[in-house]
C-alpha positions as CSV (number, residue, x, y, z in Angstrom):
1,M,-13.7,-49.3,1.6
2,P,-13.3,-49.7,5.3
3,G,-14.8,-52.7,6.9
4,T,-17.2,-53.0,9.8
5,T,-15.7,-54.5,13.0
6,R,-17.4,-57.7,14.1
7,K,-16.6,-60.7,16.3
8,L,-15.7,-64.0,14.7
9,L,-17.0,-66.6,17.2
10,T,-15.5,-70.1,16.7
11,V,-16.9,-73.1,18.5
12,V,-15.3,-76.5,18.3
13,C,-17.5,-79.2,19.6
14,E,-19.0,-82.7,19.3
15,A,-20.6,-83.2,15.8
16,G,-23.7,-84.6,17.5
17,L,-24.5,-81.0,18.7
18,E,-24.7,-79.5,15.2
19,S,-28.5,-79.2,14.8
20,R,-29.0,-78.0,18.4
21,L,-26.1,-75.5,18.2
22,A,-27.4,-74.2,14.8
23,E,-30.8,-73.6,16.3
24,D,-29.4,-71.9,19.4
25,V,-27.0,-69.6,17.4
26,M,-29.8,-68.4,15.1
27,R,-32.3,-68.0,17.9
28,L,-29.8,-65.9,19.9
29,G,-29.4,-63.4,17.1
30,A,-26.8,-64.6,14.5
31,H,-27.7,-64.1,10.9
32,G,-25.9,-67.2,9.8
33,Y,-23.1,-69.6,10.5
34,T,-20.6,-71.9,8.8
35,V,-19.9,-75.5,9.9
36,T,-16.9,-77.6,8.9
37,D,-15.4,-80.9,10.1
38,A,-12.6,-80.6,12.7
39,R,-9.9,-83.0,14.1
40,G,-7.6,-82.6,17.0
41,K,-6.7,-83.5,20.5
42,G,-7.6,-81.7,23.7
43,S,-8.4,-82.3,27.4
44,R,-11.2,-84.8,26.4
45,G,-8.9,-86.9,24.2
46,V,-8.3,-87.4,20.5
47,R,-11.2,-86.3,18.3
48,N,-10.3,-87.8,14.9
49,A,-13.6,-87.7,13.0
50,A,-13.2,-91.3,12.0
51,W,-16.5,-92.2,13.6
52,D,-19.6,-90.2,14.3
53,T,-19.2,-90.7,18.0
54,T,-15.7,-89.1,18.0
55,A,-16.2,-86.5,15.3
56,N,-15.9,-82.8,15.9
57,I,-17.2,-79.8,14.1
58,R,-16.1,-76.2,13.9
59,V,-18.9,-73.6,13.9
60,E,-18.1,-70.1,12.9
61,V,-20.3,-67.0,13.3
62,V,-19.5,-63.4,12.4
63,C,-21.7,-61.1,14.4
64,E,-21.9,-58.0,16.6
65,E,-20.1,-58.2,19.9
66,R,-23.4,-58.3,21.9
67,I,-24.6,-61.3,20.0
68,A,-21.3,-63.0,20.4
69,R,-21.5,-62.5,24.2
70,R,-25.1,-63.8,24.3
71,I,-24.0,-66.9,22.4
72,E,-21.0,-67.5,24.6
73,E,-23.0,-67.1,27.8
74,H,-25.6,-69.5,26.5
75,L,-23.1,-72.2,25.5
76,Q,-21.2,-72.0,28.8
77,K,-24.4,-72.3,30.7
78,H,-26.0,-75.1,28.7
79,Y,-23.2,-77.1,27.1
80,Y,-19.8,-76.8,28.8
81,D,-20.4,-79.1,31.8
82,N,-21.6,-82.1,29.6
83,F,-19.9,-81.8,26.2
84,A,-16.5,-81.5,24.6
85,M,-16.5,-77.8,23.5
86,I,-14.3,-74.8,23.3
87,L,-15.2,-71.4,22.2
88,F,-13.1,-68.4,21.3
89,S,-13.6,-65.1,19.6
90,V,-11.5,-62.5,17.7
91,D,-12.2,-59.1,16.2
92,V,-12.6,-59.2,12.4
93,S,-13.2,-56.6,9.8
94,S,-16.2,-57.5,7.6
95,A,-16.8,-56.0,4.2
96,R,-20.4,-57.0,4.4
97,G,-21.3,-54.7,7.3
98,S,-25.0,-54.0,6.9
99,S,-27.3,-55.2,9.6
100,P,-31.0,-56.1,9.3
101,S,-32.0,-52.8,10.8
102,S,-30.1,-50.8,8.1
103,T,-31.7,-52.9,5.3
104,G,-35.3,-52.6,6.4
105,F,-35.7,-56.0,8.2
106,S,-37.4,-56.0,11.6
107,I,-35.4,-57.0,14.7
108,C,-36.9,-58.5,17.9
109,S,-37.0,-56.1,20.9
110,V,-36.5,-59.1,23.3
111,C,-33.4,-60.8,21.9
112,S,-32.5,-58.9,18.7
113,C,-33.1,-61.9,16.5
114,S,-34.2,-61.2,12.9
115,P,-36.8,-61.8,11.9
116,P,-38.5,-61.8,15.3
117,A,-39.3,-65.4,16.5
118,S,-42.7,-66.1,18.0
119,R,-41.0,-67.8,21.0
120,C,-39.0,-64.7,22.1
């Protein structure tokens, strides 16, 4: 069975941003996300996860390209200047390709979130 092409959006950032980032990702149209702990070194130094203040997380979202662009633009505008964060995306083939619109769920006409949020 051929898969549906989606974007895998990966965000590596400060662990303290997890709840804010999760809310943003869902509000911007993602149907879900995965969070894991992350370690490494980058332009903002070593992030070893030994202490909460230096811990990193990796947030992954599989979504349509338009949703990935929306999330990327939001993160660049609201987080990049003040937080340790990197974002990248790749094309992936998803065997679970149904969207809410093809399964009978309603989609917001303002931002395409599902179900429509009252704040859109």
